[in-house]
MIVEX-254971 format. One line per field, with one value per atom (N, C-alpha, C, O): residue number from 1; residue in one letter; chain; atom name; x, y, z. Coordinates in steps of 0.05 Angstrom, whole numbers. Example, Ala and Ser with C-alpha at 12.3 -4.5 7.8 and 13.67 -1.06 7.14 Angstrom:
residues 2
n (1/1/1/1/2/2/2/2)
res (a/a/a/a/s/s/s/s)
chain (A/A/A/A/A/A/A/A)
atom (N/CA/C/O/N/CA/C/O)
xx (264/246/264/285/257/273/258/268)
yy (-114/-90/-66/-66/-45/-21/1/23)
zz (156/156/156/169/142/143/157/161)
end
This chain:
residues 139
n (1/1/1/1/2/2/2/2/3/3/3/3/4/4/4/4/5/5/5/5/6/6/6/6/7/7/7/7/8/8/8/8/9/9/9/9/10/10/10/10/11/11/11/11/12/12/12/12/13/13/13/13/14/14/14/14/15/15/15/15/16/16/16/16/17/17/17/17/18/18/18/18/19/19/19/19/20/20/20/20/21/21/21/21/22/22/22/22/23/23/23/23/24/24/24/24/25/25/25/25/26/26/26/26/27/27/27/27/28/28/28/28/29/29/29/29/30/30/30/30/31/31/31/31/32/32/32/32/33/33/33/33/34/34/34/34/35/35/35/35/36/36/36/36/37/37/37/37/38/38/38/38/39/39/39/39/40/40/40/40/41/41/41/41/42/42/42/42/43/43/43/43/44/44/44/44/45/45/45/45/46/46/46/46/47/47/47/47/48/48/48/48/49/49/49/49/50/50/50/50/51/51/51/51/52/52/52/52/53/53/53/53/54/54/54/54/55/55/55/55/56/56/56/56/57/57/57/57/58/58/58/58/59/59/59/59/60/60/60/60/61/61/61/61/62/62/62/62/63/63/63/63/64/64/64/64/65/65/65/65/66/66/66/66/67/67/67/67/68/68/68/68/69/69/69/69/70/70/70/70/71/71/71/71/72/72/72/72/73/73/73/73/74/74/74/74/75/75/75/75/76/76/76/76/77/77/77/77/78/78/78/78/79/79/79/79/80/80/80/80/81/81/81/81/82/82/82/82/83/83/83/83/84/84/84/84/85/85/85/85/86/86/86/86/87/87/87/87/88/88/88/88/89/89/89/89/90/90/90/90/91/91/91/91/92/92/92/92/93/93/93/93/94/94/94/94/95/95/95/95/96/96/96/96/97/97/97/97/98/98/98/98/99/99/99/99/100/100/100/100/101/101/101/101/102/102/102/102/103/103/103/103/104/104/104/104/105/105/105/105/106/106/106/106/107/107/107/107/108/108/108/108/109/109/109/109/110/110/110/110/111/111/111/111/112/112/112/112/113/113/113/113/114/114/114/114/115/115/115/115/116/116/116/116/117/117/117/117/118/118/118/118/119/119/119/119/120/120/120/120/121/121/121/121/122/122/122/122/123/123/123/123/124/124/124/124/125/125/125/125/126/126/126/126/127/127/127/127/128/128/128/128/129/129/129/129/130/130/130/130/131/131/131/131/132/132/132/132/133/133/133/133/134/134/134/134/135/135/135/135/136/136/136/136/137/137/137/137/138/138/138/138/139/139/139/139)
res (m/m/m/m/s/s/s/s/c/c/c/c/t/t/t/t/l/l/l/l/r/r/r/r/f/f/f/f/a/a/a/a/a/a/a/a/v/v/v/v/c/c/c/c/n/n/n/n/d/d/d/d/a/a/a/a/r/r/r/r/p/p/p/p/t/t/t/t/p/p/p/p/d/d/d/d/g/g/g/g/k/k/k/k/i/i/i/i/d/d/d/d/i/i/i/i/h/h/h/h/g/g/g/g/i/i/i/i/y/y/y/y/h/h/h/h/d/d/d/d/l/l/l/l/s/s/s/s/a/a/a/a/p/p/p/p/g/g/g/g/f/f/f/f/p/p/p/p/a/a/a/a/k/k/k/k/q/q/q/q/d/d/d/d/n/n/n/n/l/l/l/l/v/v/v/v/l/l/l/l/v/v/v/v/v/v/v/v/v/v/v/v/l/l/l/l/e/e/e/e/w/w/w/w/d/d/d/d/r/r/r/r/s/s/s/s/d/d/d/d/h/h/h/h/g/g/g/g/r/r/r/r/y/y/y/y/i/i/i/i/f/f/f/f/k/k/k/k/a/a/a/a/d/d/d/d/l/l/l/l/e/e/e/e/d/d/d/d/d/d/d/d/e/e/e/e/g/g/g/g/n/n/n/n/i/i/i/i/s/s/s/s/l/l/l/l/t/t/t/t/v/v/v/v/e/e/e/e/g/g/g/g/e/e/e/e/t/t/t/t/e/e/e/e/v/v/v/v/v/v/v/v/q/q/q/q/p/p/p/p/e/e/e/e/e/e/e/e/g/g/g/g/s/s/s/s/p/p/p/p/p/p/p/p/a/a/a/a/r/r/r/r/s/s/s/s/q/q/q/q/l/l/l/l/i/i/i/i/m/m/m/m/p/p/p/p/l/l/l/l/d/d/d/d/g/g/g/g/v/v/v/v/v/v/v/v/f/f/f/f/p/p/p/p/h/h/h/h/a/a/a/a/g/g/g/g/q/q/q/q/y/y/y/y/t/t/t/t/f/f/f/f/r/r/r/r/v/v/v/v/k/k/k/k/v/v/v/v/k/k/k/k/g/g/g/g/e/e/e/e/t/t/t/t/l/l/l/l/d/d/d/d/g/g/g/g/p/p/p/p/g/g/g/g/i/i/i/i/f/f/f/f/l/l/l/l/i/i/i/i/e/e/e/e/a/a/a/a/p/p/p/p/g/g/g/g/g/g/g/g/s/s/s/s/v/v/v/v/e/e/e/e/a/a/a/a)
chain (A/A/A/A/A/A/A/A/A/A/A/A/A/A/A/A/A/A/A/A/A/A/A/A/A/A/A/A/A/A/A/A/A/A/A/A/A/A/A/A/A/A/A/A/A/A/A/A/A/A/A/A/A/A/A/A/A/A/A/A/A/A/A/A/A/A/A/A/A/A/A/A/A/A/A/A/A/A/A/A/A/A/A/A/A/A/A/A/A/A/A/A/A/A/A/A/A/A/A/A/A/A/A/A/A/A/A/A/A/A/A/A/A/A/A/A/A/A/A/A/A/A/A/A/A/A/A/A/A/A/A/A/A/A/A/A/A/A/A/A/A/A/A/A/A/A/A/A/A/A/A/A/A/A/A/A/A/A/A/A/A/A/A/A/A/A/A/A/A/A/A/A/A/A/A/A/A/A/A/A/A/A/A/A/A/A/A/A/A/A/A/A/A/A/A/A/A/A/A/A/A/A/A/A/A/A/A/A/A/A/A/A/A/A/A/A/A/A/A/A/A/A/A/A/A/A/A/A/A/A/A/A/A/A/A/A/A/A/A/A/A/A/A/A/A/A/A/A/A/A/A/A/A/A/A/A/A/A/A/A/A/A/A/A/A/A/A/A/A/A/A/A/A/A/A/A/A/A/A/A/A/A/A/A/A/A/A/A/A/A/A/A/A/A/A/A/A/A/A/A/A/A/A/A/A/A/A/A/A/A/A/A/A/A/A/A/A/A/A/A/A/A/A/A/A/A/A/A/A/A/A/A/A/A/A/A/A/A/A/A/A/A/A/A/A/A/A/A/A/A/A/A/A/A/A/A/A/A/A/A/A/A/A/A/A/A/A/A/A/A/A/A/A/A/A/A/A/A/A/A/A/A/A/A/A/A/A/A/A/A/A/A/A/A/A/A/A/A/A/A/A/A/A/A/A/A/A/A/A/A/A/A/A/A/A/A/A/A/A/A/A/A/A/A/A/A/A/A/A/A/A/A/A/A/A/A/A/A/A/A/A/A/A/A/A/A/A/A/A/A/A/A/A/A/A/A/A/A/A/A/A/A/A/A/A/A/A/A/A/A/A/A/A/A/A/A/A/A/A/A/A/A/A/A/A/A/A/A/A/A/A/A/A/A/A/A/A/A/A/A/A/A/A/A/A/A/A/A/A/A/A/A/A/A/A/A/A/A/A/A/A/A/A/A/A/A/A/A/A/A/A/A/A/A/A/A/A/A/A/A/A/A/A/A/A/A/A/A/A/A/A/A/A/A/A/A)
atom (N/CA/C/O/N/CA/C/O/N/CA/C/O/N/CA/C/O/N/CA/C/O/N/CA/C/O/N/CA/C/O/N/CA/C/O/N/CA/C/O/N/CA/C/O/N/CA/C/O/N/CA/C/O/N/CA/C/O/N/CA/C/O/N/CA/C/O/N/CA/C/O/N/CA/C/O/N/CA/C/O/N/CA/C/O/N/CA/C/O/N/CA/C/O/N/CA/C/O/N/CA/C/O/N/CA/C/O/N/CA/C/O/N/CA/C/O/N/CA/C/O/N/CA/C/O/N/CA/C/O/N/CA/C/O/N/CA/C/O/N/CA/C/O/N/CA/C/O/N/CA/C/O/N/CA/C/O/N/CA/C/O/N/CA/C/O/N/CA/C/O/N/CA/C/O/N/CA/C/O/N/CA/C/O/N/CA/C/O/N/CA/C/O/N/CA/C/O/N/CA/C/O/N/CA/C/O/N/CA/C/O/N/CA/C/O/N/CA/C/O/N/CA/C/O/N/CA/C/O/N/CA/C/O/N/CA/C/O/N/CA/C/O/N/CA/C/O/N/CA/C/O/N/CA/C/O/N/CA/C/O/N/CA/C/O/N/CA/C/O/N/CA/C/O/N/CA/C/O/N/CA/C/O/N/CA/C/O/N/CA/C/O/N/CA/C/O/N/CA/C/O/N/CA/C/O/N/CA/C/O/N/CA/C/O/N/CA/C/O/N/CA/C/O/N/CA/C/O/N/CA/C/O/N/CA/C/O/N/CA/C/O/N/CA/C/O/N/CA/C/O/N/CA/C/O/N/CA/C/O/N/CA/C/O/N/CA/C/O/N/CA/C/O/N/CA/C/O/N/CA/C/O/N/CA/C/O/N/CA/C/O/N/CA/C/O/N/CA/C/O/N/CA/C/O/N/CA/C/O/N/CA/C/O/N/CA/C/O/N/CA/C/O/N/CA/C/O/N/CA/C/O/N/CA/C/O/N/CA/C/O/N/CA/C/O/N/CA/C/O/N/CA/C/O/N/CA/C/O/N/CA/C/O/N/CA/C/O/N/CA/C/O/N/CA/C/O/N/CA/C/O/N/CA/C/O/N/CA/C/O/N/CA/C/O/N/CA/C/O/N/CA/C/O/N/CA/C/O/N/CA/C/O/N/CA/C/O/N/CA/C/O/N/CA/C/O/N/CA/C/O/N/CA/C/O/N/CA/C/O/N/CA/C/O/N/CA/C/O/N/CA/C/O/N/CA/C/O/N/CA/C/O/N/CA/C/O/N/CA/C/O/N/CA/C/O/N/CA/C/O/N/CA/C/O/N/CA/C/O/N/CA/C/O/N/CA/C/O/N/CA/C/O/N/CA/C/O/N/CA/C/O/N/CA/C/O/N/CA/C/O/N/CA/C/O)
xx (19/3/20/32/19/32/22/3/35/25/46/69/37/54/55/36/78/82/77/93/54/48/56/55/63/72/82/71/102/116/129/142/126/140/146/133/168/165/161/172/145/137/130/128/125/117/85/81/68/42/26/31/6/-9/-31/-32/-57/-83/-103/-102/-117/-136/-159/-169/-165/-189/-212/-208/-239/-260/-263/-275/-252/-252/-230/-228/-213/-199/-168/-152/-161/-140/-123/-134/-91/-79/-64/-46/-71/-61/-31/-30/-11/19/28/24/44/59/90/94/112/133/149/156/152/164/194/204/208/231/250/242/273/293/320/336/323/350/345/330/357/355/381/399/388/414/412/390/434/431/460/479/462/482/506/530/493/515/496/472/506/491/502/524/481/453/436/437/422/404/374/367/356/330/307/306/291/276/244/237/226/201/185/194/153/138/144/142/152/158/128/114/121/97/113/131/101/109/83/62/82/61/65/87/48/55/27/8/24/2/10/27/-9/-4/-27/-50/-22/-41/-38/-17/-65/-70/-72/-78/-69/-75/-105/-115/-123/-145/-159/-182/-142/-150/-147/-159/-134/-130/-154/-170/-157/-182/-178/-170/-184/-186/-165/-153/-157/-138/-112/-107/-89/-64/-48/-52/-28/-11/17/28/27/50/69/60/94/116/131/137/139/158/185/181/209/234/249/250/261/280/307/316/320/345/370/366/392/413/429/424/441/452/471/480/474/487/464/471/443/417/412/398/426/417/386/379/371/345/344/352/335/333/304/298/284/258/239/242/217/199/174/169/155/127/110/112/92/77/44/35/32/2/-18/-7/-38/-57/-75/-83/-83/-101/-121/-116/-146/-169/-174/-181/-170/-171/-199/-208/-216/-240/-234/-226/-239/-243/-257/-282/-242/-258/-280/-281/-300/-317/-309/-288/-318/-309/-307/-326/-287/-287/-278/-274/-275/-261/-233/-224/-216/-186/-185/-205/-155/-148/-152/-152/-154/-156/-132/-112/-133/-106/-110/-132/-89/-93/-77/-58/-85/-67/-63/-79/-40/-24/-11/10/-22/-9/-3/-19/28/35/54/77/43/58/83/82/105/129/142/156/137/158/181/183/199/223/243/254/244/259/289/298/304/332/348/346/365/383/410/421/422/445/475/493/473/493/486/465/506/500/496/505/483/483/454/435/452/425/410/420/384/364/340/329/329/307/289/296/266/239/238/234/241/230/202/195/187/162/154/156/143/146/113/98/105/73/76/95/55/49/73/75/100/122/142/165/134/151/161/147/187/196/201/216/186/183/203/204/216/232/213/200/214/199/215/236/210/224/247/251/269/294/303/295/314/323/357/370/365/396/400/388/417/419/452/472/450/477/487/471/509/524/522/528/516/517/516/496/550/553/540/540/528/518/489/476/480/452/431/438/408/388/374/377/362/351/331/310/335/313/314/331/292/288/310/313)
yy (-22/-1/28/38/36/64/88/88/106/131/135/131/144/154/183/199/186/221/218/206/228/228/253/251/276/298/318/321/335/354/373/368/397/423/441/440/462/488/505/500/526/547/574/578/592/617/615/628/604/603/576/566/567/545/545/546/543/544/518/509/511/485/500/522/480/493/477/455/486/475/443/427/436/410/394/372/399/382/385/368/402/404/424/435/428/449/467/457/493/510/518/531/511/515/535/535/556/575/578/579/580/588/566/571/539/520/525/530/522/526/500/478/503/481/489/474/515/528/556/568/568/594/610/598/631/647/662/669/673/690/704/693/729/744/736/742/721/714/693/690/681/667/675/685/667/660/674/699/664/675/672/651/693/692/697/717/674/676/678/661/699/700/689/688/680/679/651/650/630/604/592/601/568/556/522/514/510/479/468/479/445/434/404/395/389/360/349/362/325/307/279/265/269/244/228/236/206/181/166/159/159/135/115/111/97/71/65/76/47/43/42/49/32/27/51/51/70/99/115/120/123/145/155/141/179/197/215/217/230/250/245/227/257/251/269/289/269/290/288/266/307/307/328/348/328/345/346/326/367/372/386/407/378/387/395/380/418/427/418/425/401/393/399/399/404/411/378/358/376/351/337/314/348/341/333/323/336/333/349/344/372/396/408/412/414/423/454/464/468/498/505/529/488/497/471/453/472/453/463/485/450/456/434/411/440/417/424/446/404/405/380/358/380/354/358/380/334/328/307/292/306/291/274/284/246/225/215/210/212/198/174/174/153/126/126/128/124/121/100/83/106/88/60/63/37/20/26/37/19/31/55/63/72/102/101/79/121/124/125/131/119/122/151/170/154/181/192/180/224/238/267/280/274/300/316/305/344/366/386/402/383/404/426/422/451/476/493/504/491/503/533/531/556/580/576/559/591/595/618/622/634/660/661/647/675/680/654/649/639/610/620/636/608/620/594/572/599/577/587/607/569/578/579/594/563/566/551/538/554/547/515/502/503/475/464/478/432/423/424/420/430/430/414/419/391/373/375/376/375/373/344/326/339/312/310/323/294/294/267/245/276/255/250/268/222/219/190/176/184/152/141/118/153/141/137/130/142/147/168/188/170/193/190/174/208/210/235/257/228/250/269/260/292/316/328/317/355/372/377/376/386/396/423/426/436/467/467/463/471/481/508/524/517/542/553/545/571/579/609/628/613/641/654/642/677/693/721/734/729/756/777/776/796/818/817/835/790/781/784/792/777/777/745/726/745/716/710/724/693/688/663/646/658/629/629/609)
zz (-1/-1/-2/17/-26/-25/-39/-55/-34/-51/-68/-62/-96/-117/-123/-124/-127/-140/-167/-182/-177/-207/-220/-244/-210/-219/-201/-179/-209/-189/-203/-223/-194/-208/-190/-169/-195/-181/-202/-224/-199/-222/-212/-188/-228/-222/-210/-189/-220/-212/-224/-246/-204/-213/-198/-173/-220/-204/-218/-241/-198/-205/-222/-217/-245/-258/-251/-240/-257/-251/-261/-246/-286/-292/-280/-291/-261/-252/-261/-253/-276/-286/-267/-248/-272/-265/-284/-297/-285/-300/-290/-269/-302/-293/-312/-336/-296/-312/-302/-278/-321/-315/-293/-270/-309/-291/-294/-316/-268/-260/-262/-252/-275/-272/-262/-250/-267/-259/-253/-268/-233/-222/-222/-212/-231/-225/-207/-200/-193/-171/-172/-183/-161/-160/-139/-140/-120/-96/-79/-84/-62/-39/-11/-6/9/4/-17/-16/-34/-50/-41/-31/-45/-32/-62/-76/-65/-86/-73/-56/-83/-73/-97/-119/-90/-108/-124/-148/-110/-124/-116/-98/-133/-124/-126/-141/-107/-107/-120/-113/-139/-148/-142/-149/-130/-127/-131/-123/-145/-148/-141/-153/-112/-106/-112/-107/-121/-127/-105/-95/-98/-70/-78/-101/-60/-64/-58/-39/-74/-71/-45/-43/-23/-2/17/39/10/22/25/7/48/47/81/100/81/105/104/83/123/126/126/142/111/110/113/99/129/132/115/114/104/84/89/100/82/87/65/54/57/31/42/53/42/47/24/4/26/5/15/37/-2/8/-14/-38/-3/-21/-28/-13/-44/-56/-27/-29/-7/16/37/59/31/49/73/93/66/84/78/54/99/92/95/116/78/75/75/79/71/79/77/61/98/103/95/104/81/77/87/78/109/113/108/102/110/102/104/110/100/96/77/69/70/46/57/76/43/49/31/10/32/12/13/35/-10/-13/-31/-54/-14/-32/-58/-59/-80/-107/-103/-86/-126/-134/-149/-161/-150/-166/-197/-208/-211/-239/-245/-268/-217/-223/-223/-216/-228/-225/-200/-186/-189/-160/-150/-166/-128/-116/-117/-112/-125/-126/-110/-109/-100/-84/-105/-117/-109/-124/-102/-94/-96/-72/-87/-99/-88/-96/-69/-54/-67/-47/-55/-65/-51/-52/-34/-16/-39/-25/-28/-47/-9/-5/8/28/2/16/22/43/-7/-5/-4/-20/17/18/9/21/-12/-23/-14/-22/4/19/-3/2/-22/-38/-66/-69/-83/-112/-111/-92/-133/-134/-131/-127/-134/-136/-110/-87/-117/-92/-101/-123/-82/-91/-69/-45/-78/-59/-49/-66/-24/-13/0/20/-12/-1/11/1/39/60/66/75/58/65/74/69/89/96/103/95/118/117/98/104/77/50/42/43/32/22/-12/-22/-25/-55/-64/-52/-82/-97/-114/-133/-107/-121/-137/-144/-146/-167/-154/-129/-177/-166/-178/-201/-170/-181/-179/-159/-199/-202/-196/-210/-174/-174/-181/-171/-199/-213/-204/-206/-197/-190/-213/-234/-214/-243/-230/-225/-224/-211/-230/-255/-213/-230/-239/-249/-234/-243/-219/-197/-225/-206/-203/-219/-183/-183/-206/-206/-223/-243/-252/-244/-272/-284/-307/-321)
end
């Protein structure tokens, strides 16, 4: 019995639509900064979890932003309500859209969100930070 990470991204903006989709704008893979530590405002973490058919109820999740040495620079926590699907329906999914302000990246290099739910750790999206002297933090 496990939870599956079906989609994950870090972006500028994400909004759910009435028909169950997520409109996502400005996905980040890399960011450049004039120096470190670097601060970035207005990031959005999007995670879609797909649940096992036997899962139902309230689940707590946590997403840690870790560097390549496992140091955590940010933690986001929340909870989601999972409704058991009807027979013949797709598995239950949680669409988590989490705005992040004032994210601090201590140094250049790879950062990855690790999503923890139901005692499991799932690798989420990553961002690579690049030092670009004279520049500003940007995608």
